[in-house]
PDB file with SEQRES, HELIX, SHEET and CRYST1 records, atoms N, CA, C and O in Angstrom:
SEQRES   1 A   83  MET PHE PHE VAL TYR ALA ILE SER SER LEU TYR ARG ASN          
SEQRES   2 A   83  TYR ILE TYR VAL GLY MET THR ASP ASN LEU GLU ARG ARG          
SEQRES   3 A   83  VAL GLN GLN HIS ASN ASP GLY LYS GLU LYS THR THR LYS          
SEQRES   4 A   83  PRO TYR LEU PRO TYR ILE LEU LEU TYR SER GLU SER ILE          
SEQRES   5 A   83  ASP ASN ARG ILE ASP ALA ARG THR ARG GLU LYS TYR TRP          
SEQRES   6 A   83  LYS SER GLY THR GLY LYS ARG GLN LEU ARG GLN MET ARG          
SEQRES   7 A   83  GLU SER LEU ASN ASN                                          
HELIX    1 AA1 LEU A   23  ASN A   31  1                                   9    
HELIX    2 AA2 LYS A   39  TYR A   41  5                                   3    
HELIX    3 AA3 ARG A   55  LYS A   66  1                                  12    
HELIX    4 AA4 GLY A   68  ASN A   82  1                                  15    
SHEET    1 AA1 3 ILE A  15  THR A  20  0                                        
SHEET    2 AA1 3 PHE A   2  SER A   9 -1                                        
SHEET    3 AA1 3 TYR A  44  ILE A  52 -1                                        
CRYST1    1.000    1.000    1.000  90.00  90.00  90.00 P 1           1          
ATOM      1  N   MET A   1       0.162  64.123 -13.618  1.00  0.00           N  
ATOM      2  CA  MET A   1       0.962  62.953 -13.925  1.00  0.00           C  
ATOM      3  C   MET A   1       0.673  62.520 -15.362  1.00  0.00           C  
ATOM      4  O   MET A   1      -0.481  62.420 -15.778  1.00  0.00           O  
ATOM      5  N   PHE A   2       1.726  62.271 -16.092  1.00  0.00           N  
ATOM      6  CA  PHE A   2       1.611  61.809 -17.474  1.00  0.00           C  
ATOM      7  C   PHE A   2       2.342  60.478 -17.616  1.00  0.00           C  
ATOM      8  O   PHE A   2       3.250  60.168 -16.845  1.00  0.00           O  
ATOM      9  N   PHE A   3       1.941  59.714 -18.594  1.00  0.00           N  
ATOM     10  CA  PHE A   3       2.569  58.434 -18.882  1.00  0.00           C  
ATOM     11  C   PHE A   3       3.056  58.429 -20.320  1.00  0.00           C  
ATOM     12  O   PHE A   3       2.347  58.847 -21.235  1.00  0.00           O  
ATOM     13  N   VAL A   4       4.267  57.952 -20.501  1.00  0.00           N  
ATOM     14  CA  VAL A   4       4.788  57.666 -21.831  1.00  0.00           C  
ATOM     15  C   VAL A   4       4.736  56.151 -21.942  1.00  0.00           C  
ATOM     16  O   VAL A   4       5.163  55.443 -21.029  1.00  0.00           O  
ATOM     17  N   TYR A   5       4.219  55.653 -23.049  1.00  0.00           N  
ATOM     18  CA  TYR A   5       4.005  54.216 -23.158  1.00  0.00           C  
ATOM     19  C   TYR A   5       4.354  53.712 -24.548  1.00  0.00           C  
ATOM     20  O   TYR A   5       4.412  54.466 -25.520  1.00  0.00           O  
ATOM     21  N   ALA A   6       4.583  52.415 -24.601  1.00  0.00           N  
ATOM     22  CA  ALA A   6       4.786  51.735 -25.882  1.00  0.00           C  
ATOM     23  C   ALA A   6       3.918  50.484 -25.869  1.00  0.00           C  
ATOM     24  O   ALA A   6       3.916  49.716 -24.907  1.00  0.00           O  
ATOM     25  N   ILE A   7       3.182  50.297 -26.955  1.00  0.00           N  
ATOM     26  CA  ILE A   7       2.395  49.084 -27.117  1.00  0.00           C  
ATOM     27  C   ILE A   7       2.936  48.326 -28.319  1.00  0.00           C  
ATOM     28  O   ILE A   7       3.445  48.915 -29.273  1.00  0.00           O  
ATOM     29  N   SER A   8       2.815  47.022 -28.251  1.00  0.00           N  
ATOM     30  CA  SER A   8       3.313  46.176 -29.329  1.00  0.00           C  
ATOM     31  C   SER A   8       2.180  45.300 -29.849  1.00  0.00           C  
ATOM     32  O   SER A   8       1.444  44.688 -29.075  1.00  0.00           O  
ATOM     33  N   SER A   9       2.055  45.252 -31.164  1.00  0.00           N  
ATOM     34  CA  SER A   9       1.062  44.383 -31.778  1.00  0.00           C  
ATOM     35  C   SER A   9       1.428  42.931 -31.499  1.00  0.00           C  
ATOM     36  O   SER A   9       2.594  42.545 -31.579  1.00  0.00           O  
ATOM     37  N   LEU A  10       0.426  42.140 -31.174  1.00  0.00           N  
ATOM     38  CA  LEU A  10       0.691  40.720 -30.882  1.00  0.00           C  
ATOM     39  C   LEU A  10       1.015  39.912 -32.136  1.00  0.00           C  
ATOM     40  O   LEU A  10       1.740  38.919 -32.063  1.00  0.00           O  
ATOM     41  N   TYR A  11       0.488  40.327 -33.276  1.00  0.00           N  
ATOM     42  CA  TYR A  11       0.625  39.504 -34.474  1.00  0.00           C  
ATOM     43  C   TYR A  11       1.425  40.127 -35.607  1.00  0.00           C  
ATOM     44  O   TYR A  11       1.752  39.451 -36.582  1.00  0.00           O  
ATOM     45  N   ARG A  12       1.740  41.402 -35.486  1.00  0.00           N  
ATOM     46  CA  ARG A  12       2.470  42.081 -36.542  1.00  0.00           C  
ATOM     47  C   ARG A  12       3.675  42.800 -35.954  1.00  0.00           C  
ATOM     48  O   ARG A  12       3.734  43.040 -34.748  1.00  0.00           O  
ATOM     49  N   ASN A  13       4.614  43.135 -36.787  1.00  0.00           N  
ATOM     50  CA  ASN A  13       5.836  43.800 -36.353  1.00  0.00           C  
ATOM     51  C   ASN A  13       5.586  45.310 -36.263  1.00  0.00           C  
ATOM     52  O   ASN A  13       5.996  46.069 -37.141  1.00  0.00           O  
ATOM     53  N   TYR A  14       4.909  45.732 -35.190  1.00  0.00           N  
ATOM     54  CA  TYR A  14       4.526  47.133 -35.051  1.00  0.00           C  
ATOM     55  C   TYR A  14       4.578  47.543 -33.582  1.00  0.00           C  
ATOM     56  O   TYR A  14       4.003  46.881 -32.718  1.00  0.00           O  
ATOM     57  N   ILE A  15       5.268  48.634 -33.319  1.00  0.00           N  
ATOM     58  CA  ILE A  15       5.335  49.220 -31.971  1.00  0.00           C  
ATOM     59  C   ILE A  15       4.872  50.670 -32.080  1.00  0.00           C  
ATOM     60  O   ILE A  15       5.325  51.419 -32.946  1.00  0.00           O  
ATOM     61  N   TYR A  16       3.974  51.047 -31.195  1.00  0.00           N  
ATOM     62  CA  TYR A  16       3.460  52.417 -31.158  1.00  0.00           C  
ATOM     63  C   TYR A  16       3.872  53.057 -29.842  1.00  0.00           C  
ATOM     64  O   TYR A  16       3.762  52.438 -28.783  1.00  0.00           O  
ATOM     65  N   VAL A  17       4.345  54.293 -29.907  1.00  0.00           N  
ATOM     66  CA  VAL A  17       4.746  55.050 -28.719  1.00  0.00           C  
ATOM     67  C   VAL A  17       3.825  56.249 -28.588  1.00  0.00           C  
ATOM     68  O   VAL A  17       3.555  56.941 -29.570  1.00  0.00           O  
ATOM     69  N   GLY A  18       3.341  56.498 -27.374  1.00  0.00           N  
ATOM     70  CA  GLY A  18       2.455  57.630 -27.154  1.00  0.00           C  
ATOM     71  C   GLY A  18       2.581  58.190 -25.750  1.00  0.00           C  
ATOM     72  O   GLY A  18       3.388  57.729 -24.943  1.00  0.00           O  
ATOM     73  N   MET A  19       1.759  59.201 -25.478  1.00  0.00           N  
ATOM     74  CA  MET A  19       1.757  59.873 -24.188  1.00  0.00           C  
ATOM     75  C   MET A  19       0.306  60.109 -23.782  1.00  0.00           C  
ATOM     76  O   MET A  19      -0.529  60.413 -24.634  1.00  0.00           O  
ATOM     77  N   THR A  20      -0.006  59.973 -22.497  1.00  0.00           N  
ATOM     78  CA  THR A  20      -1.370  60.152 -22.020  1.00  0.00           C  
ATOM     79  C   THR A  20      -1.387  60.522 -20.546  1.00  0.00           C  
ATOM     80  O   THR A  20      -0.376  60.409 -19.853  1.00  0.00           O  
ATOM     81  N   ASP A  21      -2.533  60.960 -20.080  1.00  0.00           N  
ATOM     82  CA  ASP A  21      -2.699  61.195 -18.647  1.00  0.00           C  
ATOM     83  C   ASP A  21      -3.509  60.074 -17.988  1.00  0.00           C  
ATOM     84  O   ASP A  21      -3.711  60.082 -16.774  1.00  0.00           O  
ATOM     85  N   ASN A  22      -3.975  59.104 -18.798  1.00  0.00           N  
ATOM     86  CA  ASN A  22      -4.722  57.959 -18.270  1.00  0.00           C  
ATOM     87  C   ASN A  22      -4.309  56.719 -19.073  1.00  0.00           C  
ATOM     88  O   ASN A  22      -4.848  56.448 -20.146  1.00  0.00           O  
ATOM     89  N   LEU A  23      -3.359  55.987 -18.536  1.00  0.00           N  
ATOM     90  CA  LEU A  23      -2.748  54.872 -19.268  1.00  0.00           C  
ATOM     91  C   LEU A  23      -3.736  53.754 -19.568  1.00  0.00           C  
ATOM     92  O   LEU A  23      -3.795  53.279 -20.702  1.00  0.00           O  
ATOM     93  N   GLU A  24      -4.512  53.325 -18.580  1.00  0.00           N  
ATOM     94  CA  GLU A  24      -5.453  52.218 -18.800  1.00  0.00           C  
ATOM     95  C   GLU A  24      -6.459  52.553 -19.899  1.00  0.00           C  
ATOM     96  O   GLU A  24      -6.703  51.745 -20.795  1.00  0.00           O  
ATOM     97  N   ARG A  25      -7.037  53.745 -19.823  1.00  0.00           N  
ATOM     98  CA  ARG A  25      -8.015  54.160 -20.824  1.00  0.00           C  
ATOM     99  C   ARG A  25      -7.393  54.195 -22.224  1.00  0.00           C  
ATOM    100  O   ARG A  25      -8.002  53.754 -23.199  1.00  0.00           O  
ATOM    101  N   ARG A  26      -6.180  54.723 -22.303  1.00  0.00           N  
ATOM    102  CA  ARG A  26      -5.528  54.888 -23.610  1.00  0.00           C  
ATOM    103  C   ARG A  26      -5.212  53.545 -24.255  1.00  0.00           C  
ATOM    104  O   ARG A  26      -5.459  53.363 -25.447  1.00  0.00           O  
ATOM    105  N   VAL A  27      -4.676  52.613 -23.496  1.00  0.00           N  
ATOM    106  CA  VAL A  27      -4.379  51.280 -24.048  1.00  0.00           C  
ATOM    107  C   VAL A  27      -5.678  50.603 -24.485  1.00  0.00           C  
ATOM    108  O   VAL A  27      -5.717  49.933 -25.517  1.00  0.00           O  
ATOM    109  N   GLN A  28      -6.740  50.780 -23.696  1.00  0.00           N  
ATOM    110  CA  GLN A  28      -8.038  50.206 -24.061  1.00  0.00           C  
ATOM    111  C   GLN A  28      -8.559  50.802 -25.359  1.00  0.00           C  
ATOM    112  O   GLN A  28      -9.129  50.089 -26.185  1.00  0.00           O  
ATOM    113  N   GLN A  29      -8.367  52.111 -25.545  1.00  0.00           N  
ATOM    114  CA  GLN A  29      -8.792  52.755 -26.789  1.00  0.00           C  
ATOM    115  C   GLN A  29      -8.072  52.132 -27.988  1.00  0.00           C  
ATOM    116  O   GLN A  29      -8.680  51.891 -29.031  1.00  0.00           O  
ATOM    117  N   HIS A  30      -6.785  51.877 -27.829  1.00  0.00           N  
ATOM    118  CA  HIS A  30      -6.040  51.238 -28.920  1.00  0.00           C  
ATOM    119  C   HIS A  30      -6.603  49.850 -29.197  1.00  0.00           C  
ATOM    120  O   HIS A  30      -6.832  49.496 -30.353  1.00  0.00           O  
ATOM    121  N   ASN A  31      -6.829  49.061 -28.150  1.00  0.00           N  
ATOM    122  CA  ASN A  31      -7.317  47.691 -28.331  1.00  0.00           C  
ATOM    123  C   ASN A  31      -8.764  47.621 -28.792  1.00  0.00           C  
ATOM    124  O   ASN A  31      -9.185  46.607 -29.349  1.00  0.00           O  
ATOM    125  N   ASP A  32      -9.526  48.676 -28.569  1.00  0.00           N  
ATOM    126  CA  ASP A  32     -10.909  48.727 -29.052  1.00  0.00           C  
ATOM    127  C   ASP A  32     -10.990  49.176 -30.502  1.00  0.00           C  
ATOM    128  O   ASP A  32     -12.080  49.213 -31.075  1.00  0.00           O  
ATOM    129  N   GLY A  33      -9.857  49.518 -31.106  1.00  0.00           N  
ATOM    130  CA  GLY A  33      -9.842  49.933 -32.501  1.00  0.00           C  
ATOM    131  C   GLY A  33     -10.318  51.355 -32.719  1.00  0.00           C  
ATOM    132  O   GLY A  33     -10.748  51.702 -33.819  1.00  0.00           O  
ATOM    133  N   LYS A  34     -10.248  52.186 -31.684  1.00  0.00           N  
ATOM    134  CA  LYS A  34     -10.737  53.562 -31.787  1.00  0.00           C  
ATOM    135  C   LYS A  34      -9.700  54.535 -32.341  1.00  0.00           C  
ATOM    136  O   LYS A  34     -10.002  55.709 -32.559  1.00  0.00           O  
ATOM    137  N   GLU A  35      -8.485  54.054 -32.566  1.00  0.00           N  
ATOM    138  CA  GLU A  35      -7.423  54.917 -33.081  1.00  0.00           C  
ATOM    139  C   GLU A  35      -7.066  54.498 -34.505  1.00  0.00           C  
ATOM    140  O   GLU A  35      -6.688  53.352 -34.751  1.00  0.00           O  
ATOM    141  N   LYS A  36      -7.189  55.425 -35.421  1.00  0.00           N  
ATOM    142  CA  LYS A  36      -6.966  55.154 -36.844  1.00  0.00           C  
ATOM    143  C   LYS A  36      -5.554  54.611 -37.116  1.00  0.00           C  
ATOM    144  O   LYS A  36      -5.371  53.715 -37.939  1.00  0.00           O  
ATOM    145  N   THR A  37      -4.567  55.167 -36.414  1.00  0.00           N  
ATOM    146  CA  THR A  37      -3.174  54.783 -36.639  1.00  0.00           C  
ATOM    147  C   THR A  37      -2.894  53.340 -36.243  1.00  0.00           C  
ATOM    148  O   THR A  37      -2.145  52.646 -36.930  1.00  0.00           O  
ATOM    149  N   THR A  38      -3.480  52.886 -35.155  1.00  0.00           N  
ATOM    150  CA  THR A  38      -3.147  51.567 -34.623  1.00  0.00           C  
ATOM    151  C   THR A  38      -4.173  50.483 -34.943  1.00  0.00           C  
ATOM    152  O   THR A  38      -3.894  49.301 -34.741  1.00  0.00           O  
ATOM    153  N   LYS A  39      -5.329  50.848 -35.428  1.00  0.00           N  
ATOM    154  CA  LYS A  39      -6.408  49.884 -35.681  1.00  0.00           C  
ATOM    155  C   LYS A  39      -5.988  48.689 -36.558  1.00  0.00           C  
ATOM    156  O   LYS A  39      -6.374  47.560 -36.255  1.00  0.00           O  
ATOM    157  N   PRO A  40      -5.217  48.899 -37.627  1.00  0.00           N  
ATOM    158  CA  PRO A  40      -4.877  47.755 -38.491  1.00  0.00           C  
ATOM    159  C   PRO A  40      -3.987  46.693 -37.836  1.00  0.00           C  
ATOM    160  O   PRO A  40      -3.820  45.605 -38.388  1.00  0.00           O  
ATOM    161  N   TYR A  41      -3.418  46.994 -36.675  1.00  0.00           N  
ATOM    162  CA  TYR A  41      -2.431  46.090 -36.070  1.00  0.00           C  
ATOM    163  C   TYR A  41      -2.929  45.447 -34.781  1.00  0.00           C  
ATOM    164  O   TYR A  41      -2.123  44.927 -34.010  1.00  0.00           O  
ATOM    165  N   LEU A  42      -4.213  45.467 -34.532  1.00  0.00           N  
ATOM    166  CA  LEU A  42      -4.803  44.890 -33.319  1.00  0.00           C  
ATOM    167  C   LEU A  42      -4.477  43.418 -33.175  1.00  0.00           C  
ATOM    168  O   LEU A  42      -4.255  42.753 -34.187  1.00  0.00           O  
ATOM    169  N   PRO A  43      -4.436  42.880 -31.976  1.00  0.00           N  
ATOM    170  CA  PRO A  43      -4.486  43.486 -30.645  1.00  0.00           C  
ATOM    171  C   PRO A  43      -3.085  43.864 -30.150  1.00  0.00           C  
ATOM    172  O   PRO A  43      -2.080  43.548 -30.787  1.00  0.00           O  
ATOM    173  N   TYR A  44      -3.043  44.547 -29.001  1.00  0.00           N  
ATOM    174  CA  TYR A  44      -1.793  45.055 -28.437  1.00  0.00           C  
ATOM    175  C   TYR A  44      -1.564  44.580 -27.013  1.00  0.00           C  
ATOM    176  O   TYR A  44      -2.492  44.249 -26.275  1.00  0.00           O  
ATOM    177  N   ILE A  45      -0.285  44.561 -26.661  1.00  0.00           N  
ATOM    178  CA  ILE A  45       0.099  44.417 -25.256  1.00  0.00           C  
ATOM    179  C   ILE A  45       0.890  45.663 -24.881  1.00  0.00           C  
ATOM    180  O   ILE A  45       1.543  46.281 -25.722  1.00  0.00           O  
ATOM    181  N   LEU A  46       0.817  46.015 -23.617  1.00  0.00           N  
ATOM    182  CA  LEU A  46       1.610  47.133 -23.129  1.00  0.00           C  
ATOM    183  C   LEU A  46       3.042  46.646 -22.982  1.00  0.00           C  
ATOM    184  O   LEU A  46       3.319  45.757 -22.177  1.00  0.00           O  
ATOM    185  N   LEU A  47       3.932  47.212 -23.739  1.00  0.00           N  
ATOM    186  CA  LEU A  47       5.332  46.803 -23.749  1.00  0.00           C  
ATOM    187  C   LEU A  47       6.135  47.563 -22.705  1.00  0.00           C  
ATOM    188  O   LEU A  47       7.003  46.992 -22.045  1.00  0.00           O  
ATOM    189  N   TYR A  48       5.845  48.854 -22.555  1.00  0.00           N  
ATOM    190  CA  TYR A  48       6.639  49.699 -21.658  1.00  0.00           C  
ATOM    191  C   TYR A  48       5.812  50.912 -21.248  1.00  0.00           C  
ATOM    192  O   TYR A  48       5.017  51.423 -22.037  1.00  0.00           O  
ATOM    193  N   SER A  49       5.999  51.371 -20.016  1.00  0.00           N  
ATOM    194  CA  SER A  49       5.397  52.644 -19.594  1.00  0.00           C  
ATOM    195  C   SER A  49       6.250  53.260 -18.500  1.00  0.00           C  
ATOM    196  O   SER A  49       6.943  52.562 -17.760  1.00  0.00           O  
ATOM    197  N   GLU A  50       6.186  54.562 -18.415  1.00  0.00           N  
ATOM    198  CA  GLU A  50       6.853  55.296 -17.347  1.00  0.00           C  
ATOM    199  C   GLU A  50       5.996  56.498 -16.989  1.00  0.00           C  
ATOM    200  O   GLU A  50       5.360  57.095 -17.858  1.00  0.00           O  
ATOM    201  N   SER A  51       5.978  56.852 -15.716  1.00  0.00           N  
ATOM    202  CA  SER A  51       5.210  58.022 -15.290  1.00  0.00           C  
ATOM    203  C   SER A  51       6.153  59.212 -15.128  1.00  0.00           C  
ATOM    204  O   SER A  51       7.286  59.079 -14.663  1.00  0.00           O  
ATOM    205  N   ILE A  52       5.650  60.367 -15.524  1.00  0.00           N  
ATOM    206  CA  ILE A  52       6.444  61.594 -15.521  1.00  0.00           C  
ATOM    207  C   ILE A  52       5.569  62.716 -14.978  1.00  0.00           C  
ATOM    208  O   ILE A  52       4.375  62.783 -15.271  1.00  0.00           O  
ATOM    209  N   ASP A  53       6.168  63.589 -14.191  1.00  0.00           N  
ATOM    210  CA  ASP A  53       5.418  64.617 -13.472  1.00  0.00           C  
ATOM    211  C   ASP A  53       4.776  65.686 -14.338  1.00  0.00           C  
ATOM    212  O   ASP A  53       3.700  66.177 -13.998  1.00  0.00           O  
ATOM    213  N   ASN A  54       5.402  66.062 -15.447  1.00  0.00           N  
ATOM    214  CA  ASN A  54       4.834  67.157 -16.228  1.00  0.00           C  
ATOM    215  C   ASN A  54       4.846  66.848 -17.725  1.00  0.00           C  
ATOM    216  O   ASN A  54       5.597  65.996 -18.200  1.00  0.00           O  
ATOM    217  N   ARG A  55       4.003  67.559 -18.441  1.00  0.00           N  
ATOM    218  CA  ARG A  55       3.794  67.312 -19.865  1.00  0.00           C  
ATOM    219  C   ARG A  55       5.043  67.570 -20.707  1.00  0.00           C  
ATOM    220  O   ARG A  55       5.316  66.828 -21.651  1.00  0.00           O  
ATOM    221  N   ILE A  56       5.793  68.600 -20.380  1.00  0.00           N  
ATOM    222  CA  ILE A  56       6.990  68.942 -21.165  1.00  0.00           C  
ATOM    223  C   ILE A  56       8.026  67.821 -21.094  1.00  0.00           C  
ATOM    224  O   ILE A  56       8.572  67.410 -22.118  1.00  0.00           O  
ATOM    225  N   ASP A  57       8.294  67.328 -19.886  1.00  0.00           N  
ATOM    226  CA  ASP A  57       9.256  66.225 -19.738  1.00  0.00           C  
ATOM    227  C   ASP A  57       8.722  64.943 -20.374  1.00  0.00           C  
ATOM    228  O   ASP A  57       9.483  64.165 -20.950  1.00  0.00           O  
ATOM    229  N   ALA A  58       7.413  64.729 -20.267  1.00  0.00           N  
ATOM    230  CA  ALA A  58       6.817  63.543 -20.892  1.00  0.00           C  
ATOM    231  C   ALA A  58       6.984  63.595 -22.407  1.00  0.00           C  
ATOM    232  O   ALA A  58       7.288  62.581 -23.035  1.00  0.00           O  
ATOM    233  N   ARG A  59       6.789  64.756 -22.986  1.00  0.00           N  
ATOM    234  CA  ARG A  59       6.942  64.903 -24.445  1.00  0.00           C  
ATOM    235  C   ARG A  59       8.384  64.639 -24.873  1.00  0.00           C  
ATOM    236  O   ARG A  59       8.628  64.039 -25.920  1.00  0.00           O  
ATOM    237  N   THR A  60       9.334  65.091 -24.057  1.00  0.00           N  
ATOM    238  CA  THR A  60      10.751  64.844 -24.342  1.00  0.00           C  
ATOM    239  C   THR A  60      11.041  63.341 -24.331  1.00  0.00           C  
ATOM    240  O   THR A  60      11.742  62.830 -25.205  1.00  0.00           O  
ATOM    241  N   ARG A  61      10.494  62.640 -23.332  1.00  0.00           N  
ATOM    242  CA  ARG A  61      10.697  61.185 -23.251  1.00  0.00           C  
ATOM    243  C   ARG A  61      10.004  60.474 -24.411  1.00  0.00           C  
ATOM    244  O   ARG A  61      10.545  59.515 -24.961  1.00  0.00           O  
ATOM    245  N   GLU A  62       8.819  60.933 -24.783  1.00  0.00           N  
ATOM    246  CA  GLU A  62       8.110  60.332 -25.915  1.00  0.00           C  
ATOM    247  C   GLU A  62       8.952  60.456 -27.188  1.00  0.00           C  
ATOM    248  O   GLU A  62       9.065  59.503 -27.960  1.00  0.00           O  
ATOM    249  N   LYS A  63       9.530  61.612 -27.396  1.00  0.00           N  
ATOM    250  CA  LYS A  63      10.385  61.812 -28.566  1.00  0.00           C  
ATOM    251  C   LYS A  63      11.577  60.864 -28.544  1.00  0.00           C  
ATOM    252  O   LYS A  63      11.973  60.331 -29.580  1.00  0.00           O  
ATOM    253  N   TYR A  64      12.152  60.654 -27.349  1.00  0.00           N  
ATOM    254  CA  TYR A  64      13.278  59.721 -27.247  1.00  0.00           C  
ATOM    255  C   TYR A  64      12.843  58.319 -27.680  1.00  0.00           C  
ATOM    256  O   TYR A  64      13.520  57.685 -28.488  1.00  0.00           O  
ATOM    257  N   TRP A  65      11.718  57.833 -27.146  1.00  0.00           N  
ATOM    258  CA  TRP A  65      11.277  56.473 -27.462  1.00  0.00           C  
ATOM    259  C   TRP A  65      10.879  56.323 -28.925  1.00  0.00           C  
ATOM    260  O   TRP A  65      10.880  55.211 -29.452  1.00  0.00           O  
ATOM    261  N   LYS A  66      10.539  57.420 -29.586  1.00  0.00           N  
ATOM    262  CA  LYS A  66      10.219  57.374 -31.014  1.00  0.00           C  
ATOM    263  C   LYS A  66      11.459  57.475 -31.893  1.00  0.00           C  
ATOM    264  O   LYS A  66      11.385  57.251 -33.101  1.00  0.00           O  
ATOM    265  N   SER A  67      12.587  57.809 -31.298  1.00  0.00           N  
ATOM    266  CA  SER A  67      13.840  57.951 -32.056  1.00  0.00           C  
ATOM    267  C   SER A  67      14.396  56.571 -32.413  1.00  0.00           C  
ATOM    268  O   SER A  67      13.910  55.548 -31.931  1.00  0.00           O  
ATOM    269  N   GLY A  68      15.406  56.564 -33.251  1.00  0.00           N  
ATOM    270  CA  GLY A  68      16.035  55.302 -33.654  1.00  0.00           C  
ATOM    271  C   GLY A  68      16.569  54.513 -32.465  1.00  0.00           C  
ATOM    272  O   GLY A  68      16.364  53.302 -32.384  1.00  0.00           O  
ATOM    273  N   THR A  69      17.245  55.182 -31.550  1.00  0.00           N  
ATOM    274  CA  THR A  69      17.804  54.514 -30.367  1.00  0.00           C  
ATOM    275  C   THR A  69      16.699  53.968 -29.481  1.00  0.00           C  
ATOM    276  O   THR A  69      16.778  52.831 -29.016  1.00  0.00           O  
ATOM    277  N   GLY A  70      15.673  54.766 -29.248  1.00  0.00           N  
ATOM    278  CA  GLY A  70      14.559  54.333 -28.404  1.00  0.00           C  
ATOM    279  C   GLY A  70      13.818  53.155 -29.007  1.00  0.00           C  
ATOM    280  O   GLY A  70      13.507  52.189 -28.310  1.00  0.00           O  
ATOM    281  N   LYS A  71      13.534  53.231 -30.301  1.00  0.00           N  
ATOM    282  CA  LYS A  71      12.824  52.122 -30.966  1.00  0.00           C  
ATOM    283  C   LYS A  71      13.652  50.833 -30.932  1.00  0.00           C  
ATOM    284  O   LYS A  71      13.107  49.738 -30.790  1.00  0.00           O  
ATOM    285  N   ARG A  72      14.957  50.975 -31.064  1.00  0.00           N  
ATOM    286  CA  ARG A  72      15.840  49.806 -30.995  1.00  0.00           C  
ATOM    287  C   ARG A  72      15.714  49.138 -29.624  1.00  0.00           C  
ATOM    288  O   ARG A  72      15.634  47.913 -29.532  1.00  0.00           O  
ATOM    289  N   GLN A  73      15.696  49.944 -28.564  1.00  0.00           N  
ATOM    290  CA  GLN A  73      15.542  49.398 -27.214  1.00  0.00           C  
ATOM    291  C   GLN A  73      14.182  48.719 -27.046  1.00  0.00           C  
ATOM    292  O   GLN A  73      14.090  47.661 -26.423  1.00  0.00           O  
ATOM    293  N   LEU A  74      13.135  49.319 -27.598  1.00  0.00           N  
ATOM    294  CA  LEU A  74      11.803  48.717 -27.502  1.00  0.00           C  
ATOM    295  C   LEU A  74      11.747  47.388 -28.245  1.00  0.00           C  
ATOM    296  O   LEU A  74      11.121  46.438 -27.774  1.00  0.00           O  
ATOM    297  N   ARG A  75      12.394  47.317 -29.397  1.00  0.00           N  
ATOM    298  CA  ARG A  75      12.436  46.045 -30.133  1.00  0.00           C  
ATOM    299  C   ARG A  75      13.150  44.970 -29.318  1.00  0.00           C  
ATOM    300  O   ARG A  75      12.736  43.811 -29.311  1.00  0.00           O  
ATOM    301  N   GLN A  76      14.225  45.360 -28.633  1.00  0.00           N  
ATOM    302  CA  GLN A  76      14.943  44.411 -27.775  1.00  0.00           C  
ATOM    303  C   GLN A  76      14.052  43.946 -26.635  1.00  0.00           C  
ATOM    304  O   GLN A  76      14.072  42.766 -26.283  1.00  0.00           O  
ATOM    305  N   MET A  77      13.269  44.851 -26.049  1.00  0.00           N  
ATOM    306  CA  MET A  77      12.329  44.473 -24.979  1.00  0.00           C  
ATOM    307  C   MET A  77      11.324  43.464 -25.514  1.00  0.00           C  
ATOM    308  O   MET A  77      11.030  42.466 -24.857  1.00  0.00           O  
ATOM    309  N   ARG A  78      10.793  43.725 -26.712  1.00  0.00           N  
ATOM    310  CA  ARG A  78       9.802  42.826 -27.306  1.00  0.00           C  
ATOM    311  C   ARG A  78      10.415  41.454 -27.567  1.00  0.00           C  
ATOM    312  O   ARG A  78       9.787  40.427 -27.310  1.00  0.00           O  
ATOM    313  N   GLU A  79      11.646  41.444 -28.080  1.00  0.00           N  
ATOM    314  CA  GLU A  79      12.322  40.177 -28.342  1.00  0.00           C  
ATOM    315  C   GLU A  79      12.530  39.377 -27.048  1.00  0.00           C  
ATOM    316  O   GLU A  79      12.382  38.155 -27.047  1.00  0.00           O  
ATOM    317  N   SER A  80      12.867  40.051 -25.965  1.00  0.00           N  
ATOM    318  CA  SER A  80      13.096  39.341 -24.694  1.00  0.00           C  
ATOM    319  C   SER A  80      11.797  38.731 -24.165  1.00  0.00           C  
ATOM    320  O   SER A  80      11.830  37.721 -23.461  1.00  0.00           O  
ATOM    321  N   LEU A  81      10.653  39.336 -24.499  1.00  0.00           N  
ATOM    322  CA  LEU A  81       9.361  38.759 -24.090  1.00  0.00           C  
ATOM    323  C   LEU A  81       9.051  37.493 -24.877  1.00  0.00           C  
ATOM    324  O   LEU A  81       8.408  36.576 -24.366  1.00  0.00           O  
ATOM    325  N   ASN A  82       9.512  37.448 -26.123  1.00  0.00           N  
ATOM    326  CA  ASN A  82       9.234  36.300 -26.987  1.00  0.00           C  
ATOM    327  C   ASN A  82      10.161  35.119 -26.747  1.00  0.00           C  
ATOM    328  O   ASN A  82       9.894  34.013 -27.218  1.00  0.00           O  
ATOM    329  N   ASN A  83      11.234  35.341 -26.028  1.00  0.00           N  
ATOM    330  CA  ASN A  83      12.198  34.237 -25.785  1.00  0.00           C  
ATOM    331  C   ASN A  83      11.942  33.543 -24.480  1.00  0.00           C  
ATOM    332  O   ASN A  83      12.655  32.603 -24.130  1.00  0.00           O  
TER     333      ASN A  83                                                      
END                                                                             
């Protein structure tokens, strides 16, 4: 089982999309500042996640969420949380 997820910085305009086999651990790693890419934008909330049976399909979904259309949808999700 794999998870595709999006986290959103609480204080900055930054959304990160990734893939993992352990969602709780991965989000914690981001919030602990252990990831070079996301460390400057701490702290994070989990904005979106989905579980997928295999790595190939998970990678396809991750690519979608990183695309222009996917990022636009994630921004809309973040905006709905703020309203």
